[in-house]
DOSE-10160 format. One record per residue: x, y, z of N, C-alpha, C, CB in turn; residue number from 1. Coordinates in Angstrom, 2 decimals, padded with zeros to 5 digits, m for minus. Glycine has a CB too. Layout:
<atoms>
ATOM      n_u      n_v      n_w     ca_u     ca_v     ca_w      c_u      c_v      c_w     cb_u     cb_v     cb_w    n
ATOM        X        Y        Z        X        Y        Z        X        Y        Z        X        Y        Z  NUM
...
</atoms>
This chain:
<atoms>
ATOM      n_u      n_v      n_w     ca_u     ca_v     ca_w      c_u      c_v      c_w     cb_u     cb_v     cb_w    n
ATOM  m129.83  m143.92   066.28  m130.50  m144.78   066.96  m129.64  m146.12   065.50  m132.62  m144.32   067.18    1
ATOM  m129.38  m147.82   066.43  m129.03  m147.92   065.39  m129.47  m148.93   066.14  m127.94  m147.54   064.62    2
ATOM  m130.30  m150.48   064.61  m131.38  m151.45   064.87  m130.49  m152.36   063.83  m133.20  m150.99   064.51    3
ATOM  m131.44  m153.56   064.67  m131.15  m154.62   063.83  m132.42  m155.28   063.72  m130.04  m155.50   064.31    4
ATOM  m133.00  m155.99   062.92  m134.44  m157.04   062.69  m133.61  m158.43   061.82  m136.07  m156.04   061.36    5
ATOM  m134.45  m159.62   062.72  m133.79  m160.58   062.63  m134.44  m161.32   062.76  m132.95  m160.72   063.17    6
ATOM  m134.77  m163.22   062.37  m135.61  m164.05   063.00  m134.85  m165.09   063.53  m136.63  m164.51   062.18    7
ATOM  m135.11  m166.37   064.61  m134.49  m166.80   065.15  m135.91  m167.85   064.69  m133.80  m166.20   066.45    8
ATOM  m135.56  m169.47   064.97  m136.97  m170.59   064.72  m137.27  m170.42   066.04  m136.76  m172.47   064.20    9
ATOM  m138.00  m171.24   065.82  m138.65  m171.31   067.24  m137.78  m172.08   068.42  m140.07  m172.10   067.09   10
ATOM  m137.30  m173.33   068.80  m136.01  m173.72   068.96  m135.09  m172.55   069.38  m135.56  m174.34   067.73   11
ATOM  m134.65  m171.42   069.17  m134.41  m169.81   069.86  m132.70  m170.32   068.41  m134.05  m169.50   072.72   12
ATOM  m132.83  m170.83   067.15  m131.84  m171.41   066.59  m131.79  m169.55   065.26  m132.36  m173.51   065.90   13
ATOM  m130.07  m169.13   064.95  m130.55  m168.26   063.92  m131.15  m168.38   062.82  m129.87  m167.77   063.59   14
ATOM  m132.08  m167.85   062.29  m132.22  m168.01   060.72  m132.12  m167.14   059.04  m133.30  m168.35   060.80   15
ATOM  m131.72  m165.70   060.21  m131.65  m164.63   059.30  m131.74  m163.31   059.31  m132.28  m164.79   058.67   16
ATOM  m131.63  m162.85   058.62  m130.45  m160.87   059.07  m132.05  m160.33   058.71  m128.35  m159.86   057.30   17
ATOM  m132.34  m159.32   058.80  m133.88  m158.65   057.64  m133.46  m157.41   057.56  m135.78  m158.59   058.29   18
ATOM  m132.24  m156.70   057.93  m132.31  m155.59   058.11  m131.44  m154.88   059.85  m133.87  m155.51   057.87   19
ATOM  m130.60  m154.59   059.19  m129.20  m154.10   059.88  m128.92  m152.74   059.78  m127.97  m154.73   059.29   20
ATOM  m128.61  m151.74   060.56  m128.81  m150.14   059.92  m126.77  m149.89   059.44  m129.66  m148.56   061.75   21
ATOM  m126.61  m149.38   058.85  m124.89  m149.35   058.01  m124.29  m148.57   058.88  m124.64  m148.59   056.30   22
ATOM  m124.19  m147.73   060.72  m123.14  m147.20   061.23  m122.36  m148.65   061.51  m123.47  m146.17   062.49   23
ATOM  m123.70  m149.70   062.28  m122.70  m151.27   061.80  m122.55  m152.08   061.22  m122.51  m152.02   062.17   24
ATOM  m123.99  m152.15   060.06  m123.38  m153.46   059.21  m122.47  m152.19   057.65  m125.34  m155.00   058.41   25
ATOM  m122.45  m150.83   057.79  m121.43  m151.21   056.94  m120.34  m150.96   057.53  m121.43  m150.66   055.75   26
ATOM  m120.73  m149.92   058.61  m119.13  m148.78   058.52  m118.26  m149.94   059.80  m119.49  m146.27   059.45   27
ATOM  m118.66  m150.80   060.78  m118.18  m151.86   061.09  m117.64  m151.00   062.33  m117.28  m152.68   060.02   28
ATOM  m118.49  m150.39   062.99  m117.84  m149.19   064.16  m119.08  m150.85   065.80  m119.07  m146.14   063.71   29
ATOM  m119.05  m151.91   065.15  m119.32  m152.49   066.37  m117.94  m153.51   066.23  m120.99  m153.24   066.50   30
ATOM  m117.47  m153.54   065.35  m116.34  m154.67   065.16  m115.12  m153.46   064.67  m116.81  m156.15   063.71   31
ATOM  m114.25  m152.11   064.84  m113.30  m151.36   064.24  m112.19  m151.54   064.99  m113.63  m150.04   064.06   32
ATOM  m111.88  m153.02   065.92  m110.43  m152.52   065.97  m110.37  m151.31   067.62  m110.08  m151.48   064.10   33
ATOM  m111.38  m150.24   068.10  m111.39  m148.76   068.80  m111.87  m149.02   069.73  m112.04  m147.60   068.28   34
ATOM  m111.05  m149.59   070.81  m111.93  m149.59   071.77  m112.10  m147.76   073.05  m111.31  m151.14   072.55   35
ATOM  m111.97  m146.83   071.82  m111.90  m145.31   072.23  m113.15  m144.82   071.56  m110.47  m144.43   071.70   36
ATOM  m114.63  m144.96   072.31  m115.54  m143.87   071.86  m115.18  m142.50   070.92  m116.01  m143.41   073.07   37
ATOM  m114.11  m142.12   071.39  m113.98  m140.63   070.33  m113.06  m140.28   069.85  m114.20  m139.44   070.75   38
ATOM  m112.28  m141.76   069.45  m111.76  m141.64   068.18  m112.53  m142.70   067.32  m110.21  m141.82   068.20   39
ATOM  m112.91  m141.81   065.55  m113.27  m142.60   064.90  m115.12  m143.70   065.43  m111.82  m143.27   064.88   40
ATOM  m115.31  m143.76   066.59  m116.56  m144.10   066.72  m117.23  m144.67   067.59  m116.78  m144.57   066.05   41
ATOM  m115.58  m145.67   067.33  m115.28  m146.35   068.37  m115.91  m148.25   068.73  m115.77  m145.25   069.36   42
ATOM  m115.44  m149.36   069.13  m115.82  m149.98   069.12  m117.13  m150.46   069.67  m115.13  m150.19   069.17   43
ATOM  m117.91  m150.04   069.41  m119.80  m150.28   069.92  m120.54  m151.31   070.19  m120.75  m149.94   069.04   44
ATOM  m119.98  m152.62   071.42  m120.08  m153.87   071.06  m121.21  m153.49   072.18  m118.78  m155.09   071.12   45
ATOM  m121.41  m153.36   072.92  m122.67  m152.95   073.84  m123.82  m152.09   072.48  m121.98  m151.56   075.46   46
ATOM  m123.52  m152.34   071.24  m125.14  m151.37   070.52  m125.53  m152.05   070.23  m125.39  m150.33   069.42   47
ATOM  m125.58  m153.16   069.82  m126.81  m154.78   069.32  m126.19  m156.14   069.83  m126.97  m155.15   067.22   48
ATOM  m125.81  m156.15   070.28  m125.38  m156.94   071.05  m126.59  m158.52   071.15  m125.14  m155.97   072.39   49
ATOM  m127.83  m158.28   071.34  m128.28  m159.39   070.99  m128.34  m160.15   070.03  m128.99  m159.37   071.15   50
ATOM  m129.22  m159.23   069.02  m128.18  m159.29   066.86  m127.18  m160.09   067.24  m127.11  m157.41   065.88   51
ATOM  m125.59  m159.32   067.81  m124.08  m160.53   067.04  m124.35  m161.08   067.46  m122.53  m160.67   067.05   52
ATOM  m124.79  m161.33   068.71  m124.43  m162.80   069.84  m125.54  m163.93   068.91  m125.15  m162.47   072.17   53
ATOM  m126.64  m163.59   068.67  m127.29  m165.02   067.52  m127.13  m164.91   066.71  m128.49  m165.48   067.22   54
ATOM  m126.46  m163.87   065.78  m126.61  m164.41   064.24  m124.92  m165.30   065.10  m126.55  m162.79   062.31   55
ATOM  m124.64  m164.99   065.64  m122.81  m166.53   065.81  m122.04  m165.73   065.10  m122.75  m168.66   064.76   56
ATOM  m122.09  m165.57   063.84  m120.02  m165.34   064.04  m119.18  m164.56   063.84  m119.17  m165.97   063.44   57
ATOM  m118.43  m165.44   064.02  m117.26  m164.62   064.49  m115.83  m163.78   064.18  m116.99  m165.21   065.04   58
ATOM  m115.40  m162.55   064.13  m114.62  m161.97   062.95  m113.51  m162.11   064.21  m115.10  m160.22   062.04   59
ATOM  m111.95  m162.71   062.97  m111.05  m161.69   063.99  m110.34  m160.77   063.12  m109.86  m162.49   064.99   60
ATOM  m110.90  m160.21   062.11  m110.23  m158.44   061.42  m109.41  m158.15   062.29  m111.31  m156.92   061.30   61
ATOM  m109.55  m157.92   063.66  m108.84  m156.37   064.19  m107.94  m157.94   065.34  m110.44  m154.46   065.33   62
ATOM  m108.29  m159.08   065.32  m107.74  m159.76   066.80  m108.64  m159.74   067.40  m106.68  m159.19   067.67   63
ATOM  m109.83  m159.65   067.89  m110.32  m159.30   068.43  m111.88  m160.66   068.71  m110.25  m157.95   067.87   64
ATOM  m111.57  m161.72   068.08  m113.20  m161.91   067.88  m114.43  m161.70   068.29  m113.44  m162.67   067.87   65
ATOM  m114.37  m160.76   067.56  m116.02  m159.96   067.77  m117.17  m160.97   066.82  m116.01  m157.90   066.89   66
ATOM  m118.53  m160.72   067.73  m119.68  m161.20   067.16  m120.11  m160.54   066.14  m120.60  m161.29   067.95   67
ATOM  m120.21  m159.40   065.68  m120.19  m158.22   064.82  m119.46  m157.90   063.69  m119.95  m157.37   065.43   68
ATOM  m119.77  m157.52   062.99  m119.56  m157.82   061.48  m118.02  m156.10   060.63  m121.93  m157.66   060.60   69
ATOM  m117.15  m156.81   060.72  m115.95  m155.28   060.00  m116.56  m154.45   059.12  m114.51  m155.74   058.95   70
ATOM  m115.90  m153.70   058.95  m116.92  m152.65   057.58  m115.97  m153.20   056.05  m116.64  m150.08   057.87   71
ATOM  m116.99  m152.42   055.43  m117.17  m152.93   054.31  m116.21  m152.95   053.22  m118.10  m152.46   053.98   72
ATOM  m115.44  m152.41   053.82  m113.91  m152.33   053.09  m113.40  m153.06   053.81  m113.04  m151.02   052.95   73
ATOM  m112.77  m153.50   054.38  m112.37  m155.17   054.85  m112.45  m156.46   054.41  m112.88  m155.50   055.73   74
ATOM  m111.80  m156.77   053.77  m111.63  m158.28   053.02  m112.34  m158.86   053.77  m110.23  m159.06   052.87   75
ATOM  m112.44  m159.16   054.47  m113.95  m160.24   055.14  m115.16  m159.45   055.77  m113.45  m161.36   056.64   76
ATOM  m115.80  m158.81   055.00  m116.73  m159.02   054.77  m118.13  m158.91   053.97  m116.62  m158.96   055.30   77
ATOM  m118.83  m159.55   055.55  m119.70  m160.37   055.61  m120.93  m160.56   054.13  m120.25  m159.95   056.93   78
ATOM  m121.51  m161.31   053.56  m122.72  m161.12   051.72  m124.04  m160.81   052.77  m123.14  m163.33   050.19   79
ATOM  m124.26  m161.88   054.12  m125.20  m161.70   054.21  m125.90  m160.62   054.81  m125.36  m162.48   054.44   80
ATOM  m124.68  m160.23   055.79  m124.56  m157.95   056.46  m124.16  m157.37   054.72  m122.16  m157.25   058.26   81
ATOM  m124.44  m157.00   054.25  m124.06  m156.74   052.89  m125.48  m156.26   052.31  m123.37  m158.11   052.11   82
ATOM  m126.25  m157.92   052.04  m127.29  m157.99   051.69  m128.16  m156.88   052.54  m127.62  m159.32   051.74   83
ATOM  m128.96  m156.62   053.13  m129.72  m156.66   053.84  m129.83  m155.11   055.31  m129.42  m158.14   054.14   84
ATOM  m127.83  m154.52   054.74  m127.19  m153.38   055.41  m127.75  m152.33   054.49  m125.49  m153.43   055.53   85
ATOM  m128.54  m150.70   055.50  m129.14  m149.76   054.61  m129.41  m148.27   055.90  m130.83  m150.63   053.79   86
ATOM  m129.24  m147.35   055.68  m129.35  m145.95   056.85  m130.43  m146.75   057.27  m129.72  m144.01   056.36   87
ATOM  m130.27  m146.09   058.69  m131.06  m146.90   059.59  m132.60  m145.60   059.52  m130.03  m147.22   061.47   88
ATOM  m133.85  m146.40   059.74  m134.92  m145.24   059.08  m135.48  m144.30   059.88  m136.13  m145.80   058.48   89
ATOM  m136.31  m143.18   059.17  m137.01  m142.04   060.29  m137.72  m142.32   061.50  m138.01  m141.26   059.68   90
ATOM  m137.52  m142.17   062.31  m138.94  m141.84   063.20  m140.07  m142.20   063.13  m139.31  m140.81   063.23   91
ATOM  m140.54  m142.04   061.22  m141.91  m143.00   061.48  m141.93  m144.84   061.28  m143.07  m142.40   060.27   92
ATOM  m143.37  m144.64   061.61  m142.97  m145.93   060.26  m142.51  m146.87   059.17  m143.08  m146.05   059.96   93
ATOM  m142.29  m147.55   059.51  m141.32  m148.38   058.55  m141.38  m149.54   058.17  m140.28  m148.48   058.89   94
ATOM  m141.34  m150.11   056.94  m141.64  m151.34   056.52  m140.37  m151.90   055.24  m143.28  m151.21   055.97   95
ATOM  m140.08  m152.93   056.14  m139.21  m154.83   055.57  m140.23  m155.44   055.41  m138.15  m155.99   056.78   96
ATOM  m139.20  m155.78   054.31  m140.50  m156.88   053.50  m139.35  m158.10   053.25  m141.44  m156.11   051.52   97
ATOM  m139.92  m159.16   053.35  m138.39  m160.30   053.81  m139.10  m161.31   052.98  m137.97  m160.95   055.89   98
ATOM  m138.50  m162.67   051.88  m138.79  m163.68   051.39  m139.26  m164.69   052.17  m137.96  m163.98   050.80   99
ATOM  m139.76  m165.51   051.90  m140.38  m166.74   053.02  m140.09  m167.82   052.33  m142.08  m166.80   053.44  100
ATOM  m139.80  m167.58   051.05  m140.33  m168.85   050.13  m139.70  m169.89   050.05  m140.46  m168.66   048.86  101
ATOM  m138.99  m170.22   051.06  m137.42  m171.34   050.99  m137.71  m171.81   052.64  m135.28  m170.23   050.67  102
ATOM  m138.16  m171.44   052.97  m138.80  m171.19   054.86  m139.70  m172.22   055.26  m139.87  m169.64   055.21  103
ATOM  m139.44  m173.42   055.82  m140.47  m174.59   056.33  m140.63  m173.37   057.01  m140.14  m176.28   057.10  104
ATOM  m142.42  m174.74   056.86  m143.77  m174.41   057.96  m143.59  m174.14   059.28  m144.72  m175.51   058.11  105
ATOM  m143.54  m173.19   060.22  m142.74  m173.62   061.14  m143.35  m171.95   062.06  m140.83  m174.00   060.54  106
ATOM  m143.41  m172.19   063.60  m143.35  m171.03   064.57  m141.82  m170.58   064.30  m143.72  m171.50   066.28  107
ATOM  m142.06  m169.28   064.02  m140.07  m168.09   063.87  m140.08  m167.01   064.98  m139.81  m166.70   061.93  108
ATOM  m139.61  m166.07   065.50  m139.43  m165.47   066.22  m139.38  m164.16   065.34  m138.49  m165.94   066.98  109
ATOM  m139.65  m163.15   065.27  m139.09  m162.09   064.65  m139.11  m160.47   065.85  m140.09  m161.98   063.09  110
ATOM  m137.54  m160.21   065.82  m137.12  m159.78   066.06  m136.73  m158.42   066.02  m136.90  m160.33   065.97  111
ATOM  m136.71  m157.18   067.11  m135.95  m156.02   066.37  m135.19  m155.54   067.80  m137.10  m154.64   065.47  112
ATOM  m133.61  m154.29   067.64  m133.12  m154.55   068.65  m132.69  m153.15   068.05  m132.35  m155.88   069.09  113
ATOM  m132.89  m152.30   069.27  m132.53  m150.64   068.79  m131.51  m149.95   070.58  m134.79  m149.42   068.39  114
ATOM  m131.62  m149.37   069.77  m130.50  m148.71   071.04  m129.62  m146.86   070.11  m128.61  m150.59   071.41  115
ATOM  m129.69  m146.33   071.24  m129.34  m145.40   071.04  m128.04  m144.67   071.44  m130.14  m145.04   071.27  116
ATOM  m127.20  m143.73   071.96  m126.20  m143.22   072.22  m126.52  m142.09   073.73  m125.74  m142.63   070.80  117
ATOM  m125.53  m142.28   074.30  m125.88  m140.87   075.41  m127.52  m141.02   076.16  m125.90  m139.07   074.26  118
ATOM  m128.12  m141.93   076.11  m129.32  m142.29   076.42  m129.05  m142.70   077.74  m129.95  m143.25   075.55  119
ATOM  m128.45  m142.13   079.10  m128.46  m142.73   080.26  m129.72  m142.26   081.36  m127.08  m142.47   080.78  120
ATOM  m129.90  m143.01   082.49  m130.86  m142.81   084.41  m130.08  m143.08   084.47  m132.14  m143.45   085.40  121
ATOM  m130.54  m143.13   086.03  m129.92  m143.54   087.52  m129.53  m144.42   086.90  m130.68  m143.87   088.92  122
ATOM  m129.95  m145.84   086.54  m129.47  m146.73   086.67  m128.05  m147.27   085.09  m130.83  m147.49   087.01  123
ATOM  m128.10  m146.33   084.01  m127.48  m146.36   083.57  m126.45  m145.50   082.90  m127.90  m146.82   083.36  124
ATOM  m125.36  m145.11   083.58  m124.98  m144.52   083.56  m123.49  m144.25   083.28  m125.48  m144.36   084.15  125
ATOM  m122.65  m144.54   082.65  m121.34  m145.26   082.93  m119.79  m144.98   082.07  m121.75  m146.74   082.70  126
ATOM  m119.16  m145.45   082.61  m118.14  m144.66   082.52  m117.08  m145.20   080.71  m117.26  m144.93   084.26  127
ATOM  m116.07  m143.89   080.07  m115.64  m144.21   079.11  m115.02  m145.47   078.94  m115.05  m143.42   078.87  128
ATOM  m114.35  m146.24   078.26  m114.44  m145.59   076.52  m115.81  m146.14   075.93  m112.98  m146.27   075.31  129
ATOM  m116.79  m146.88   076.57  m118.32  m147.55   075.09  m118.89  m147.71   076.10  m118.34  m149.23   073.79  130
ATOM  m119.57  m147.33   077.27  m121.07  m147.79   077.68  m121.90  m146.53   078.17  m121.05  m148.97   078.99  131
ATOM  m122.75  m146.51   077.41  m122.55  m144.76   076.85  m124.34  m144.32   077.40  m122.18  m144.53   074.35  132
ATOM  m124.64  m145.33   078.29  m126.29  m145.28   078.43  m127.13  m146.59   078.79  m126.89  m144.82   077.01  133
ATOM  m128.28  m146.58   078.61  m128.86  m147.57   078.83  m128.69  m149.12   077.61  m130.18  m146.92   079.00  134
ATOM  m129.07  m149.91   077.93  m128.52  m151.39   076.66  m129.68  m150.99   075.92  m128.50  m153.54   077.22  135
ATOM  m129.31  m151.98   074.65  m130.30  m152.26   073.55  m131.23  m152.51   074.67  m130.02  m153.53   072.32  136
ATOM  m133.19  m152.31   073.79  m134.36  m152.78   073.38  m134.32  m154.02   072.44  m135.00  m151.72   072.81  137
ATOM  m134.81  m155.24   073.55  m135.78  m156.00   071.76  m136.85  m156.08   072.14  m135.50  m157.72   070.98  138
ATOM  m137.92  m155.96   070.93  m138.76  m156.00   070.84  m138.83  m158.09   070.03  m139.13  m154.50   070.21  139
ATOM  m140.13  m158.34   070.15  m140.14  m159.76   069.76  m141.77  m159.91   070.08  m138.97  m160.87   070.71  140
ATOM  m142.13  m160.76   068.10  m143.52  m161.05   067.83  m143.39  m162.37   067.65  m144.21  m160.33   066.69  141
ATOM  m143.90  m163.14   068.24  m144.19  m165.14   067.25  m145.28  m165.30   066.02  m145.12  m166.62   068.60  142
ATOM  m144.44  m165.88   064.77  m145.52  m165.52   063.31  m145.44  m167.24   063.47  m144.75  m164.42   061.33  143
ATOM  m145.75  m167.24   062.86  m146.22  m168.82   062.11  m146.40  m168.62   061.01  m147.49  m169.61   062.51  144
ATOM  m145.27  m169.24   060.13  m145.40  m169.45   058.37  m146.12  m170.76   057.75  m143.82  m169.55   057.69  145
ATOM  m147.42  m170.88   057.17  m147.59  m172.24   056.96  m149.15  m171.65   055.82  m147.81  m173.41   058.74  146
ATOM  m149.87  m172.38   055.99  m150.59  m171.91   054.49  m151.66  m170.42   054.77  m151.79  m173.51   053.82  147
ATOM  m151.77  m170.18   055.66  m152.47  m168.60   056.55  m151.37  m167.55   056.53  m152.90  m168.83   058.52  148
ATOM  m152.43  m166.59   055.59  m151.35  m164.95   056.45  m152.09  m165.33   057.90  m151.90  m162.52   055.69  149
ATOM  m151.42  m164.97   058.37  m151.38  m164.48   059.92  m150.74  m162.94   060.28  m150.43  m165.59   060.74  150
ATOM  m150.81  m162.62   061.58  m150.39  m161.03   061.68  m150.01  m161.49   063.10  m151.70  m159.55   061.42  151
ATOM  m148.41  m160.70   063.36  m148.85  m160.59   065.62  m148.03  m159.26   065.52  m147.79  m162.31   067.35  152
ATOM  m148.11  m158.43   066.53  m147.87  m157.72   066.59  m147.38  m157.61   068.69  m148.87  m157.12   065.67  153
ATOM  m146.66  m155.93   068.84  m146.08  m155.64   070.56  m146.34  m154.27   070.21  m144.17  m156.06   071.22  154
ATOM  m146.37  m154.02   071.50  m146.19  m152.95   071.92  m145.39  m152.63   072.92  m147.06  m152.60   072.09  155
ATOM  m144.54  m153.72   074.16  m144.15  m153.29   075.07  m142.77  m154.79   074.44  m145.31  m153.11   076.61  156
ATOM  m141.77  m154.08   075.07  m140.54  m154.62   074.77  m140.44  m155.73   075.52  m139.47  m153.76   074.95  157
ATOM  m139.57  m157.25   074.52  m139.46  m158.32   075.81  m137.72  m158.15   077.26  m139.29  m160.24   074.67  158
ATOM  m136.95  m157.44   076.20  m135.90  m157.75   077.36  m135.04  m156.37   076.55  m134.98  m159.75   077.46  159
ATOM  m133.82  m156.11   077.72  m132.81  m155.98   076.97  m131.55  m156.45   076.58  m132.70  m155.32   077.13  160
ATOM  m130.45  m156.14   076.52  m129.35  m156.87   075.88  m128.12  m155.90   077.07  m129.24  m156.60   073.73  161
ATOM  m126.11  m156.42   077.17  m125.95  m156.53   077.76  m125.21  m155.53   077.94  m125.91  m157.38   077.85  162
ATOM  m125.57  m154.37   078.74  m125.16  m153.04   078.82  m123.27  m153.06   078.58  m125.76  m152.42   080.45  163
ATOM  m122.55  m153.97   078.39  m121.67  m153.52   077.73  m120.96  m154.43   076.51  m120.89  m153.12   078.67  164
ATOM  m121.79  m155.31   075.63  m121.59  m156.33   074.72  m121.09  m157.52   075.47  m120.67  m155.92   073.64  165
ATOM  m120.48  m157.69   076.46  m119.78  m159.45   076.82  m120.38  m160.81   076.17  m120.02  m159.85   078.55  166
ATOM  m121.90  m160.12   076.07  m122.56  m161.27   075.87  m124.34  m161.13   074.99  m122.59  m161.85   077.48  167
ATOM  m124.98  m162.39   074.64  m125.80  m161.78   074.25  m127.24  m162.14   074.19  m125.37  m161.53   073.37  168
ATOM  m127.36  m162.05   075.63  m128.60  m162.37   076.74  m129.50  m161.36   076.79  m128.17  m162.56   078.24  169
ATOM  m130.35  m162.02   076.33  m132.02  m160.76   076.83  m132.92  m161.48   078.69  m134.06  m161.21   074.73  170
ATOM  m132.26  m159.71   078.84  m132.60  m159.79   080.25  m133.63  m158.91   079.82  m131.54  m159.39   081.51  171
ATOM  m134.49  m159.34   080.75  m135.86  m159.39   081.62  m136.15  m158.00   082.26  m135.77  m160.52   082.89  172
ATOM  m137.25  m157.31   081.46  m137.74  m155.76   081.64  m137.69  m155.73   082.44  m138.77  m155.13   081.37  173
ATOM  m137.33  m154.47   083.07  m137.51  m153.88   084.74  m137.28  m152.63   084.79  m136.54  m154.46   085.87  174
ATOM  m137.06  m151.80   085.91  m137.27  m150.32   086.31  m136.55  m149.71   085.70  m137.11  m149.90   087.56  175
ATOM  m135.26  m150.52   085.58  m134.15  m150.19   085.37  m133.83  m149.63   083.44  m133.39  m151.52   085.98  176
ATOM  m134.76  m149.96   083.03  m135.00  m149.25   081.24  m136.34  m148.39   081.11  m135.25  m150.70   079.87  177
ATOM  m135.17  m147.51   080.80  m136.77  m145.79   080.95  m137.31  m144.90   079.93  m136.28  m144.28   081.89  178
ATOM  m136.24  m144.12   079.54  m136.64  m144.08   077.97  m136.64  m144.59   076.82  m136.35  m143.51   077.57  179
ATOM  m135.11  m146.45   077.02  m135.25  m146.67   075.75  m136.31  m147.77   075.37  m133.99  m146.96   075.28  180
ATOM  m137.41  m147.81   076.22  m138.61  m148.48   076.10  m139.40  m147.84   075.16  m139.27  m148.61   077.29  181
ATOM  m139.36  m146.14   074.79  m140.01  m145.91   073.77  m139.18  m145.55   072.25  m140.83  m144.91   074.26  182
ATOM  m137.52  m146.40   072.05  m137.01  m145.85   070.81  m138.24  m146.09   069.74  m135.53  m146.62   070.37  183
ATOM  m138.73  m146.47   070.47  m139.64  m147.24   068.23  m140.93  m146.36   068.60  m140.44  m150.04   067.80  184
ATOM  m141.66  m145.41   067.54  m143.12  m145.51   067.32  m144.02  m145.72   068.14  m143.39  m146.26   066.63  185
ATOM  m144.49  m145.82   068.87  m146.17  m146.17   068.67  m147.09  m145.71   067.58  m146.90  m145.66   069.79  186
ATOM  m147.29  m146.90   066.80  m148.20  m147.06   066.01  m149.00  m147.84   066.33  m147.89  m147.27   065.05  187
ATOM  m150.90  m147.15   066.04  m152.00  m148.19   066.28  m151.49  m148.98   067.49  m152.28  m149.21   064.94  188
ATOM  m151.07  m148.81   069.11  m151.19  m149.84   069.64  m149.88  m151.02   069.96  m152.14  m150.21   068.90  189
ATOM  m148.43  m150.70   068.54  m147.92  m151.77   068.27  m146.32  m150.61   068.66  m148.44  m152.64   066.56  190
ATOM  m145.31  m151.61   068.73  m143.90  m150.59   068.17  m143.40  m151.89   067.07  m142.31  m150.05   069.80  191
ATOM  m144.10  m153.19   067.69  m143.02  m154.49   066.40  m144.84  m155.25   065.68  m141.39  m156.63   067.93  192
ATOM  m144.71  m154.34   064.32  m145.56  m155.31   063.57  m145.15  m156.29   062.28  m146.57  m154.52   063.12  193
ATOM  m145.47  m157.52   062.43  m145.00  m158.47   061.74  m146.23  m158.87   061.00  m144.32  m159.49   062.53  194
ATOM  m146.30  m159.60   059.58  m147.38  m160.19   059.25  m146.54  m161.55   057.49  m148.80  m158.52   058.87  195
ATOM  m147.52  m162.10   057.74  m147.12  m163.38   057.14  m148.27  m163.67   055.85  m147.14  m164.65   058.43  196
ATOM  m147.83  m162.84   054.47  m148.87  m163.67   053.46  m148.04  m165.20   052.32  m149.55  m162.13   052.17  197
ATOM  m148.30  m165.75   052.90  m148.42  m167.11   051.71  m148.14  m166.71   050.31  m150.02  m167.81   051.60  198
</atoms>
């Protein structure tokens, strides 16, 4: 499974990535210049498209104008990805801490996008080279940063990404998403939980 966690302001402007798994964040499998999945994992633009387009940084390392970062051994490897990339957490509950000291007060949206390869179903079963199954699924909570501690949680996913990674649209939930909606472990009635402490 690949994961990304990031924050946007209430107007939809990207603020920061909190976490990105190594498969995309360090190994560059969203942007390795190889469209063939069978060779070195392929160029997986369908992995985390909502995060990639929200981040909004175009990389030309392989001459293809990718919204995904290149591998860490390339000259263009970005510092913002380097700082938050690590191994994908296990299937159990995982906590990520983000320092909001310099963040202006206001409402922010926390997103978590997840995807796993080969989870085909009756609606999402695409041909090679890299259309591998159900699209990425995104969970979202809104949280107010201010004078008081707050929490937000959700069980249900907010939408899903492009099946082929050609855009960063968040498509509304529908019947075409089946097992992908359960990629995150349900814990105490939620799959995504965010808290803020001043």
